[in-house]
MOPAC internal coordinates of N, CA, C and O (Angstrom, degrees):
PM7 1SCF
backbone

  N    0.0000 0     0.00 0     0.00 0    0    0    0
  C    1.4456 1     0.00 0     0.00 0    1    0    0
  C    1.5260 1   107.90 1     0.00 0    2    1    0
  O    1.2310 1   121.22 1   -45.31 1    3    2    1
  N    1.2957 1   115.27 1   134.69 1    3    2    1
  C    1.4567 1   121.46 1  -178.71 1    5    3    2
  C    1.5303 1   109.46 1  -103.33 1    6    5    3
  O    1.2310 1   121.04 1   -50.14 1    7    6    5
  N    1.3187 1   115.62 1   129.86 1    7    6    5
  C    1.4613 1   121.42 1   178.35 1    9    7    6
  C    1.5229 1   109.14 1  -104.49 1   10    9    7
  O    1.2310 1   120.79 1   -37.32 1   11   10    9
  N    1.3448 1   116.09 1   142.68 1   11   10    9
  C    1.4631 1   117.87 1   173.63 1   13   11   10
  C    1.5339 1   108.43 1   -74.36 1   14   13   11
  O    1.2310 1   119.85 1    -6.30 1   15   14   13
  N    1.3012 1   117.90 1   173.70 1   15   14   13
  C    1.4690 1   119.74 1  -172.80 1   17   15   14
  C    1.5215 1   112.64 1   -67.15 1   18   17   15
  O    1.2310 1   119.72 1   150.95 1   19   18   17
  N    1.3226 1   118.15 1   -29.05 1   19   18   17
  C    1.4634 1   121.02 1   175.70 1   21   19   18
  C    1.5290 1   109.77 1   -66.48 1   22   21   19
  O    1.2310 1   121.19 1   132.69 1   23   22   21
  N    1.3327 1   115.33 1   -47.31 1   23   22   21
  C    1.4613 1   120.74 1   179.74 1   25   23   22
  C    1.5251 1   110.96 1   -62.89 1   26   25   23
  O    1.2310 1   120.67 1   135.32 1   27   26   25
  N    1.3197 1   116.33 1   -44.68 1   27   26   25
  C    1.4634 1   120.19 1  -178.64 1   29   27   26
  C    1.5198 1   110.99 1   -64.65 1   30   29   27
  O    1.2310 1   120.32 1   141.45 1   31   30   29
  N    1.3255 1   117.00 1   -38.55 1   31   30   29
  C    1.4644 1   120.72 1   179.18 1   33   31   30
  C    1.5271 1   110.71 1   -64.91 1   34   33   31
  O    1.2310 1   120.30 1   137.69 1   35   34   33
  N    1.3347 1   117.03 1   -42.31 1   35   34   33
  C    1.4695 1   120.11 1   176.25 1   37   35   34
  C    1.5241 1   110.74 1   -61.84 1   38   37   35
  O    1.2310 1   120.56 1   133.15 1   39   38   37
  N    1.3214 1   116.54 1   -46.85 1   39   38   37
  C    1.4624 1   120.72 1  -178.82 1   41   39   38
  C    1.5266 1   110.59 1   -61.65 1   42   41   39
  O    1.2310 1   120.15 1   137.54 1   43   42   41
  N    1.3253 1   117.33 1   -42.46 1   43   42   41
  C    1.4685 1   121.19 1   177.82 1   45   43   42
  C    1.5244 1   111.02 1   -64.07 1   46   45   43
  O    1.2310 1   120.34 1   141.52 1   47   46   45
  N    1.3249 1   116.96 1   -38.48 1   47   46   45
  C    1.4633 1   121.07 1   177.61 1   49   47   46
  C    1.5214 1   110.16 1   -60.37 1   50   49   47
  O    1.2310 1   120.29 1   137.97 1   51   50   49
  N    1.3325 1   117.04 1   -42.03 1   51   50   49
  C    1.4632 1   119.86 1   179.10 1   53   51   50
  C    1.5211 1   111.77 1   -64.99 1   54   53   51
  O    1.2310 1   119.87 1   150.12 1   55   54   53
  N    1.3215 1   117.86 1   -29.88 1   55   54   53
  C    1.4656 1   120.59 1   176.85 1   57   55   54
  C    1.5262 1   110.76 1   -64.50 1   58   57   55
  O    1.2310 1   120.72 1   148.67 1   59   58   57
  N    1.3251 1   116.24 1   -31.33 1   59   58   57
  C    1.4727 1   120.92 1   179.95 1   61   59   58
  C    1.5281 1   112.31 1   -91.86 1   62   61   59
  O    1.2310 1   120.20 1   168.91 1   63   62   61
  N    1.3227 1   117.22 1   -11.09 1   63   62   61
  C    1.4693 1   121.85 1  -177.28 1   65   63   62
  C    1.5352 1   108.89 1  -129.02 1   66   65   63
  O    1.2310 1   120.07 1   -98.24 1   67   66   65
  N    1.3389 1   117.47 1    81.76 1   67   66   65
  C    1.4665 1   120.65 1  -174.08 1   69   67   66
  C    1.5289 1   114.21 1   -59.30 1   70   69   67
  O    1.2310 1   119.89 1   148.78 1   71   70   69
  N    1.3337 1   117.81 1   -31.22 1   71   70   69
  C    1.4700 1   119.27 1   178.88 1   73   71   70
  C    1.5312 1   110.71 1   -67.31 1   74   73   71
  O    1.2310 1   120.38 1   144.93 1   75   74   73
  N    1.3193 1   116.88 1   -35.07 1   75   74   73
  C    1.4744 1   120.96 1   175.75 1   77   75   74
  C    1.5335 1   110.13 1   -68.17 1   78   77   75
  O    1.2310 1   121.08 1   137.86 1   79   78   77
  N    1.3312 1   115.54 1   -42.14 1   79   78   77
  C    1.4647 1   120.10 1   178.99 1   81   79   78
  C    1.5323 1   110.24 1   -61.50 1   82   81   79
  O    1.2310 1   119.86 1   135.83 1   83   82   81
  N    1.3348 1   117.87 1   -44.17 1   83   82   81
  C    1.4631 1   120.90 1   178.54 1   85   83   82
  C    1.5307 1   110.93 1   -61.62 1   86   85   83
  O    1.2310 1   121.02 1   140.87 1   87   86   85
  N    1.3334 1   115.65 1   -39.13 1   87   86   85
  C    1.4607 1   120.25 1   177.55 1   89   87   86
  C    1.5308 1   110.15 1   -57.81 1   90   89   87
  O    1.2310 1   120.53 1   133.87 1   91   90   89
  N    1.3326 1   116.59 1   -46.13 1   91   90   89
  C    1.4652 1   120.31 1  -178.21 1   93   91   90
  C    1.5240 1   112.55 1   -74.44 1   94   93   91
  O    1.2310 1   119.90 1   152.51 1   95   94   93
  N    1.3090 1   117.80 1   -27.49 1   95   94   93
  C    1.4611 1   119.93 1   173.29 1   97   95   94
  C    1.5300 1   109.70 1   -64.18 1   98   97   95
  O    1.2310 1   120.81 1   137.45 1   99   98   97
  N    1.3294 1   116.07 1   -42.55 1   99   98   97
  C    1.4646 1   120.81 1   177.84 1  101   99   98
  C    1.5240 1   110.62 1   -65.71 1  102  101   99
  O    1.2310 1   120.42 1   135.84 1  103  102  101
  N    1.3381 1   116.81 1   -44.16 1  103  102  101
  C    1.4715 1   120.18 1   178.90 1  105  103  102
  C    1.5311 1   110.98 1   -60.89 1  106  105  103
  O    1.2310 1   120.52 1   144.02 1  107  106  105
  N    1.3161 1   116.62 1   -35.98 1  107  106  105
  C    1.4584 1   120.63 1   179.14 1  109  107  106
  C    1.5294 1   110.42 1   -63.58 1  110  109  107
  O    1.2310 1   120.42 1   132.36 1  111  110  109
  N    1.3192 1   116.81 1   -47.64 1  111  110  109
  C    1.4639 1   120.38 1   178.86 1  113  111  110
  C    1.5257 1   110.82 1   -63.39 1  114  113  111
  O    1.2310 1   120.11 1   140.37 1  115  114  113
  N    1.3281 1   117.40 1   -39.63 1  115  114  113
  C    1.4688 1   121.32 1   178.00 1  117  115  114
  C    1.5262 1   111.05 1   -63.87 1  118  117  115
  O    1.2310 1   120.33 1   140.65 1  119  118  117
  N    1.3241 1   116.97 1   -39.35 1  119  118  117
  C    1.4654 1   120.82 1   179.52 1  121  119  118
  C    1.5235 1   110.85 1   -64.42 1  122  121  119
  O    1.2310 1   120.66 1   141.45 1  123  122  121
  N    1.3142 1   116.34 1   -38.55 1  123  122  121
  C    1.4661 1   120.47 1   179.69 1  125  123  122
  C    1.5257 1   110.00 1   -67.65 1  126  125  123
  O    1.2310 1   120.54 1   139.76 1  127  126  125
  N    1.3300 1   116.57 1   -40.24 1  127  126  125
  C    1.4702 1   119.48 1   179.23 1  129  127  126
  C    1.5188 1   110.87 1   -66.04 1  130  129  127
  O    1.2310 1   120.21 1   140.03 1  131  130  129
  N    1.3200 1   117.21 1   -39.97 1  131  130  129
  C    1.4667 1   121.49 1  -177.95 1  133  131  130
  C    1.5236 1   112.10 1   -75.32 1  134  133  131
  O    1.2310 1   120.57 1   148.23 1  135  134  133
  N    1.3271 1   116.51 1   -31.77 1  135  134  133
  C    1.4707 1   121.39 1  -177.12 1  137  135  134
  C    1.5232 1   108.56 1  -136.10 1  138  137  135
  O    1.2310 1   120.41 1   -91.78 1  139  138  137
  N    1.3276 1   116.83 1    88.22 1  139  138  137
  C    1.4678 1   119.33 1  -174.26 1  141  139  138
  C    1.5250 1   115.21 1   -62.48 1  142  141  139
  O    1.2310 1   119.80 1   157.74 1  143  142  141
  N    1.3320 1   117.99 1   -22.26 1  143  142  141
  C    1.4661 1   119.54 1   178.19 1  145  143  142
  C    1.5244 1   108.54 1   -73.80 1  146  145  143
  O    1.2310 1   119.20 1   -55.19 1  147  146  145
  N    1.3336 1   119.13 1   124.81 1  147  146  145
  C    1.4649 1   121.58 1  -176.91 1  149  147  146
  C    1.5262 1   114.29 1   -54.13 1  150  149  147
  O    1.2310 1   119.98 1   139.59 1  151  150  149
  N    1.3098 1   117.65 1   -40.41 1  151  150  149
  C    1.4638 1   120.19 1  -179.60 1  153  151  150
  C    1.5190 1   111.87 1   -64.00 1  154  153  151
  O    1.2310 1   120.61 1   139.23 1  155  154  153
  N    1.3147 1   116.44 1   -40.77 1  155  154  153
  C    1.4615 1   120.49 1   179.50 1  157  155  154
  C    1.5225 1   111.04 1   -67.17 1  158  157  155
  O    1.2310 1   120.40 1   137.43 1  159  158  157
  N    1.3200 1   116.85 1   -42.57 1  159  158  157
  C    1.4588 1   120.76 1   179.33 1  161  159  158
  C    1.5308 1   110.09 1   -62.98 1  162  161  159
  O    1.2310 1   120.08 1   138.22 1  163  162  161
  N    1.3248 1   117.44 1   -41.78 1  163  162  161
  C    1.4714 1   121.12 1  -179.74 1  165  163  162
  C    1.5275 1   110.94 1   -64.80 1  166  165  163
  O    1.2310 1   120.20 1   137.29 1  167  166  165
  N    1.3358 1   117.22 1   -42.71 1  167  166  165
  C    1.4705 1   120.17 1   179.21 1  169  167  166
  C    1.5267 1   110.99 1   -64.07 1  170  169  167
  O    1.2310 1   120.60 1   139.58 1  171  170  169
  N    1.3129 1   116.45 1   -40.42 1  171  170  169
  C    1.4622 1   120.74 1   178.24 1  173  171  170
  C    1.5307 1   110.71 1   -63.17 1  174  173  171
  O    1.2310 1   120.90 1   133.13 1  175  174  173
  N    1.3250 1   115.88 1   -46.87 1  175  174  173
  C    1.4648 1   119.96 1   178.74 1  177  175  174
  C    1.5285 1   110.97 1   -62.66 1  178  177  175
  O    1.2310 1   120.49 1   140.80 1  179  178  177
  N    1.3234 1   116.66 1   -39.20 1  179  178  177
  C    1.4698 1   119.83 1  -178.07 1  181  179  178
  C    1.5300 1   110.71 1   -61.08 1  182  181  179
  O    1.2310 1   120.07 1   137.58 1  183  182  181
  N    1.3169 1   117.47 1   -42.42 1  183  182  181
  C    1.4671 1   120.54 1   178.48 1  185  183  182
  C    1.5294 1   110.63 1   -63.96 1  186  185  183
  O    1.2310 1   120.64 1   137.63 1  187  186  185
  N    1.3311 1   116.38 1   -42.37 1  187  186  185
  C    1.4710 1   119.99 1   179.00 1  189  187  186
  C    1.5260 1   110.90 1   -66.49 1  190  189  187
  O    1.2310 1   120.46 1   142.34 1  191  190  189
  N    1.3235 1   116.73 1   -37.66 1  191  190  189
  C    1.4622 1   120.24 1   178.71 1  193  191  190
  C    1.5221 1   111.14 1   -62.04 1  194  193  191
  O    1.2310 1   119.96 1   139.44 1  195  194  193
  N    1.3310 1   117.68 1   -40.56 1  195  194  193
  C    1.4670 1   119.53 1   179.95 1  197  195  194
  C    1.5291 1   110.58 1   -65.33 1  198  197  195
  O    1.2310 1   120.42 1   135.98 1  199  198  197
  N    1.3238 1   116.80 1   -44.02 1  199  198  197
  C    1.4713 1   119.89 1   177.63 1  201  199  198
  C    1.5265 1   110.29 1   -59.70 1  202  201  199
  O    1.2310 1   121.16 1   138.68 1  203  202  201
  N    1.3122 1   115.38 1   -41.32 1  203  202  201
  C    1.4679 1   121.68 1   178.77 1  205  203  202
  C    1.5336 1   110.18 1   -64.11 1  206  205  203
  O    1.2310 1   120.82 1   135.41 1  207  206  205
  N    1.3286 1   116.05 1   -44.59 1  207  206  205
  C    1.4619 1   119.86 1   179.60 1  209  207  206
  C    1.5281 1   110.41 1   -59.16 1  210  209  207
  O    1.2310 1   120.48 1   133.79 1  211  210  209
  N    1.3173 1   116.69 1   -46.21 1  211  210  209
  C    1.4676 1   121.14 1   179.97 1  213  211  210
  C    1.5245 1   110.06 1   -59.71 1  214  213  211
  O    1.2310 1   120.55 1   133.65 1  215  214  213
  N    1.3258 1   116.56 1   -46.35 1  215  214  213
  C    1.4659 1   120.48 1  -178.62 1  217  215  214
  C    1.5238 1   111.79 1   -65.91 1  218  217  215
  O    1.2310 1   119.98 1   132.69 1  219  218  217
  N    1.3274 1   117.65 1   -47.31 1  219  218  217
  C    1.4705 1   121.42 1  -175.74 1  221  219  218
  C    1.5316 1   112.53 1   -73.72 1  222  221  219
  O    1.2310 1   119.72 1   155.88 1  223  222  221
  N    1.3215 1   118.15 1   -24.12 1  223  222  221
  C    1.4654 1   119.50 1  -178.35 1  225  223  222
  C    1.5304 1   111.53 1   -64.86 1  226  225  223
  O    1.2310 1   120.19 1   160.43 1  227  226  225
  N    1.3091 1   117.25 1   -19.57 1  227  226  225
  C    1.4599 1   119.70 1   174.51 1  229  227  226
  C    1.5158 1   113.09 1   -77.38 1  230  229  227
  O    1.2310 1   119.94 1   166.44 1  231  230  229
  N    1.3401 1   117.73 1   -13.56 1  231  230  229
  C    1.4583 1   121.85 1  -174.27 1  233  231  230
  C    1.5281 1   114.52 1  -121.08 1  234  233  231
  O    1.2310 1   120.26 1   156.19 1  235  234  233
  N    1.3127 1   117.11 1   -23.81 1  235  234  233
  C    1.4673 1   121.72 1  -175.37 1  237  235  234
  C    1.5170 1   108.68 1  -108.68 1  238  237  235
  O    1.2310 1   121.38 1   -62.16 1  239  238  237
  N    1.3113 1   114.97 1   117.84 1  239  238  237
  C    1.4668 1   120.56 1  -174.22 1  241  239  238
  C    1.5347 1   113.01 1   -56.36 1  242  241  239
  O    1.2310 1   120.13 1   135.77 1  243  242  241
  N    1.3320 1   117.35 1   -44.23 1  243  242  241
  C    1.4715 1   120.30 1  -178.32 1  245  243  242
  C    1.5282 1   111.13 1   -60.01 1  246  245  243
  O    1.2310 1   120.25 1   142.36 1  247  246  245
  N    1.3165 1   117.12 1   -37.64 1  247  246  245
  C    1.4628 1   120.58 1   179.35 1  249  247  246
  C    1.5229 1   110.87 1   -74.97 1  250  249  247
  O    1.2310 1   120.72 1   142.78 1  251  250  249
  N    1.2910 1   116.22 1   -37.22 1  251  250  249
  C    1.4639 1   120.65 1   178.22 1  253  251  250
  C    1.5278 1   110.00 1   -66.32 1  254  253  251
  O    1.2310 1   120.18 1   137.42 1  255  254  253
  N    1.3291 1   117.26 1   -42.58 1  255  254  253
  C    1.4649 1   121.68 1  -178.48 1  257  255  254
  C    1.5271 1   112.32 1   -63.62 1  258  257  255
  O    1.2310 1   120.31 1   141.57 1  259  258  257
  N    1.3134 1   117.02 1   -38.43 1  259  258  257
  C    1.4674 1   119.53 1  -178.88 1  261  259  258
  C    1.5231 1   110.85 1   -69.31 1  262  261  259
  O    1.2310 1   120.61 1   157.79 1  263  262  261
  N    1.2935 1   116.43 1   -22.21 1  263  262  261
  C    1.4538 1   121.94 1  -176.52 1  265  263  262
  C    1.5276 1   111.38 1  -107.49 1  266  265  263
  O    1.2310 1   120.30 1  -153.04 1  267  266  265
  N    1.3232 1   117.04 1    26.96 1  267  266  265
  C    1.4642 1   121.71 1  -174.91 1  269  267  266
  C    1.5269 1   113.14 1   -61.60 1  270  269  267
  O    1.2310 1   119.77 1   152.24 1  271  270  269
  N    1.3104 1   118.05 1   -27.76 1  271  270  269
  C    1.4610 1   121.10 1  -178.70 1  273  271  270
  C    1.5188 1   113.79 1   -79.08 1  274  273  271
  O    1.2310 1   119.97 1  -178.63 1  275  274  273
  N    1.3056 1   117.66 1     1.37 1  275  274  273
  C    1.4580 1   121.05 1  -177.91 1  277  275  274
  C    1.5173 1   110.63 1   112.18 1  278  277  275
  O    1.2310 1   121.52 1   -30.44 1  279  278  277
  N    1.2929 1   114.70 1   149.56 1  279  278  277
  C    1.4601 1   120.47 1  -175.80 1  281  279  278
  C    1.5242 1   110.63 1   -76.05 1  282  281  279
  O    1.2310 1   121.02 1   -65.47 1  283  282  281
  N    1.3169 1   115.65 1   114.53 1  283  282  281
  C    1.4605 1   119.92 1   173.87 1  285  283  282
  C    1.5161 1   107.12 1  -132.79 1  286  285  283
  O    1.2310 1   120.92 1   -39.70 1  287  286  285
  N    1.2847 1   115.85 1   140.30 1  287  286  285
  C    1.4671 1   122.69 1  -173.17 1  289  287  286
  C    1.5147 1   110.78 1   -65.72 1  290  289  287
  O    1.2310 1   121.07 1   -51.22 1  291  290  289
  N    1.3143 1   115.55 1   128.78 1  291  290  289
  C    1.4618 1   122.00 1   173.88 1  293  291  290
  C    1.5292 1   107.81 1  -126.31 1  294  293  291
  O    1.2310 1   120.84 1   -22.69 1  295  294  293
  N    1.2973 1   116.00 1   157.31 1  295  294  293
  C    1.4562 1   120.65 1   179.46 1  297  295  294
  C    1.5264 1   110.53 1   -76.52 1  298  297  295
  O    1.2310 1   121.48 1   -44.01 1  299  298  297
  N    1.3055 1   114.78 1   135.99 1  299  298  297
  C    1.4633 1   121.34 1   173.86 1  301  299  298
  C    1.5298 1   109.43 1  -117.68 1  302  301  299
  O    1.2310 1   121.05 1  -155.56 1  303  302  301
  N    1.3331 1   115.59 1    24.44 1  303  302  301
  C    1.4611 1   122.53 1  -176.31 1  305  303  302
  C    1.5234 1   112.38 1   -62.50 1  306  305  303
  O    1.2310 1   120.02 1   137.44 1  307  306  305
  N    1.3332 1   117.57 1   -42.56 1  307  306  305
  C    1.4681 1   119.69 1  -179.42 1  309  307  306
  C    1.5263 1   110.82 1   -62.93 1  310  309  307
  O    1.2310 1   120.30 1   141.67 1  311  310  309
  N    1.3277 1   117.03 1   -38.33 1  311  310  309
  C    1.4613 1   120.10 1   177.71 1  313  311  310
  C    1.5278 1   109.73 1   -65.58 1  314  313  311
  O    1.2310 1   119.83 1   137.68 1  315  314  313
  N    1.3211 1   117.93 1   -42.32 1  315  314  313
  C    1.4648 1   121.23 1   178.66 1  317  315  314
  C    1.5332 1   110.19 1   -60.20 1  318  317  315
  O    1.2310 1   120.24 1   137.07 1  319  318  317
  N    1.3178 1   117.15 1   -42.93 1  319  318  317
  C    1.4615 1   120.63 1   179.69 1  321  319  318
  C    1.5248 1   111.23 1   -67.96 1  322  321  319
  O    1.2310 1   120.12 1   142.49 1  323  322  321
  N    1.3251 1   117.38 1   -37.51 1  323  322  321
  C    1.4612 1   120.74 1   176.30 1  325  323  322
  C    1.5274 1   110.22 1   -63.71 1  326  325  323
  O    1.2310 1   120.43 1   137.77 1  327  326  325
  N    1.3232 1   116.78 1   -42.23 1  327  326  325
  C    1.4646 1   120.79 1   178.71 1  329  327  326
  C    1.5225 1   110.59 1   -59.07 1  330  329  327
  O    1.2310 1   120.48 1   137.82 1  331  330  329
  N    1.3243 1   116.69 1   -42.18 1  331  330  329
  C    1.4666 1   120.11 1   178.75 1  333  331  330
  C    1.5275 1   111.20 1   -63.95 1  334  333  331
  O    1.2310 1   120.39 1   141.75 1  335  334  333
  N    1.3225 1   116.87 1   -38.25 1  335  334  333
  C    1.4693 1   120.07 1   178.34 1  337  335  334
  C    1.5191 1   111.74 1   -68.74 1  338  337  335
  O    1.2310 1   120.69 1   138.54 1  339  338  337
  N    1.3336 1   116.28 1   -41.46 1  339  338  337
  C    1.4595 1   120.09 1  -177.01 1  341  339  338
  C    1.5236 1   113.24 1   -77.92 1  342  341  339
  O    1.2310 1   120.54 1   137.87 1  343  342  341
  N    1.3260 1   116.57 1   -42.13 1  343  342  341
  C    1.4576 1   120.67 1  -168.27 1  345  343  342
  C    1.5162 1   114.15 1  -117.22 1  346  345  343
  O    1.2310 1   119.94 1   174.69 1  347  346  345
  N    1.3103 1   117.73 1    -5.31 1  347  346  345
  C    1.4557 1   120.75 1   178.38 1  349  347  346
  C    1.5184 1   110.21 1   -82.03 1  350  349  347
  O    1.2310 1   120.83 1    -0.55 1  351  350  349
  N    1.3199 1   116.02 1   179.45 1  351  350  349
  C    1.4648 1   118.33 1   178.56 1  353  351  350
  C    1.5224 1   110.31 1   -67.12 1  354  353  351
  O    1.2310 1   120.66 1   -26.07 1  355  354  353
  N    1.3142 1   116.34 1   153.93 1  355  354  353
  C    1.4674 1   118.29 1   177.92 1  357  355  354
  C    1.5247 1   109.58 1   -63.40 1  358  357  355
  O    1.2310 1   120.25 1   -31.35 1  359  358  357
  N    1.3188 1   117.12 1   148.65 1  359  358  357
  C    1.4628 1   119.41 1   179.74 1  361  359  358
  C    1.5240 1   110.75 1   -63.95 1  362  361  359
  O    1.2310 1   121.14 1   -31.19 1  363  362  361
  N    1.3213 1   115.43 1   148.81 1  363  362  361
  C    1.4629 1   120.01 1   177.05 1  365  363  362
  C    1.5256 1   108.35 1   -68.19 1  366  365  363
  O    1.2310 1   120.59 1   -39.90 1  367  366  365
  N    1.3196 1   116.49 1   140.10 1  367  366  365
  C    1.4668 1   117.95 1   179.51 1  369  367  366
  C    1.5256 1   110.55 1   -64.45 1  370  369  367
  O    1.2310 1   121.80 1   -37.53 1  371  370  369
  N    1.3075 1   114.16 1   142.47 1  371  370  369
  C    1.4624 1   119.43 1   178.04 1  373  371  370
  C    1.5255 1   108.83 1   -76.40 1  374  373  371
  O    1.2310 1   121.94 1   -29.56 1  375  374  373
  N    1.3096 1   113.89 1   150.44 1  375  374  373
  C    1.4645 1   118.28 1   175.76 1  377  375  374
  C    1.5170 1   108.85 1   -64.14 1  378  377  375
  O    1.2310 1   121.05 1   -37.98 1  379  378  377
  N    1.3017 1   115.60 1   142.02 1  379  378  377
  C    1.4738 1   116.81 1   176.84 1  381  379  378
  C    1.5163 1   110.26 1   -63.91 1  382  381  379
  O    1.2310 1   120.98 1   -35.72 1  383  382  381
  N    1.3164 1   115.73 1   144.28 1  383  382  381
  C    1.4651 1   120.72 1   178.80 1  385  383  382
  C    1.5210 1   111.10 1   -68.24 1  386  385  383
  O    1.2310 1   121.25 1   -12.36 1  387  386  385
  N    1.2678 1   115.21 1   167.64 1  387  386  385
  C    1.4534 1   120.92 1   179.10 1  389  387  386
  C    1.5201 1   107.82 1   -84.88 1  390  389  387
  O    1.2310 1   119.83 1   -75.66 1  391  390  389
  N    1.3368 1   117.92 1   104.34 1  391  390  389
  C    1.4661 1   119.73 1  -174.53 1  393  391  390
  C    1.5220 1   113.72 1   -65.38 1  394  393  391
  O    1.2310 1   119.61 1   155.14 1  395  394  393
  N    1.3276 1   118.34 1   -24.86 1  395  394  393
  C    1.4617 1   120.27 1  -178.35 1  397  395  394
  C    1.5272 1   111.40 1   -79.95 1  398  397  395
  O    1.2310 1   120.16 1   170.78 1  399  398  397
  N    1.3490 1   117.30 1    -9.22 1  399  398  397
  C    1.4457 1   119.91 1   179.49 1  401  399  398
  C    1.5065 1   112.89 1    78.84 1  402  401  399
  O    1.2310 1   119.93 1  -165.82 1  403  402  401
  N    1.3194 1   117.74 1    14.18 1  403  402  401
  C    1.4653 1   122.15 1   179.79 1  405  403  402
  C    1.5212 1   108.67 1   -73.63 1  406  405  403
  O    1.2310 1   119.79 1   -62.52 1  407  406  405
  N    1.3288 1   118.01 1   117.48 1  407  406  405
  C    1.4711 1   123.03 1  -176.45 1  409  407  406
  C    1.5215 1   112.57 1   -71.36 1  410  409  407
  O    1.2310 1   120.21 1   166.28 1  411  410  409
  N    1.3287 1   117.21 1   -13.72 1  411  410  409
  C    1.4637 1   119.82 1  -178.22 1  413  411  410
  C    1.5108 1   112.33 1   -76.09 1  414  413  411
  O    1.2310 1   119.23 1   163.99 1  415  414  413
  N    1.2973 1   119.08 1   -16.01 1  415  414  413
  C    1.4583 1   121.84 1  -178.06 1  417  415  414
  C    1.5132 1   111.55 1    87.42 1  418  417  415
  O    1.2310 1   120.31 1     9.91 1  419  418  417
  N    1.3485 1   117.02 1  -170.09 1  419  418  417
  C    1.4531 1   120.21 1  -176.50 1  421  419  418
  C    1.5345 1   111.27 1   -68.51 1  422  421  419
  O    1.2310 1   121.22 1   -31.12 1  423  422  421
  N    1.2975 1   115.27 1   148.88 1  423  422  421
  C    1.4794 1   120.54 1  -178.28 1  425  423  422
  C    1.5031 1   111.82 1   -82.62 1  426  425  423
  O    1.2310 1   120.10 1   180.00 1  427  426  425

């Protein structure tokens, strides 16, 4: 998964700020509980991430520096999806395929 520079800067910031990372790990689990559909949870997290970026860019130099040209909205969707993969519940196991090749499915 490829992150844009805003997403990568946020992710790197969390590596240096474990309390912030724990906060977002909890928010990720809460988003999944509130919105079990992965797409909905990712969209919800993405909106919260942008609000967070705007707020923290006034206090965190790395975030402020990346936004030196002025605050303009960028997508943080890939970061939200990565968070769900890393910190969300494990994916449900897929049903085993039909080894006999029967297109009708299980009897």
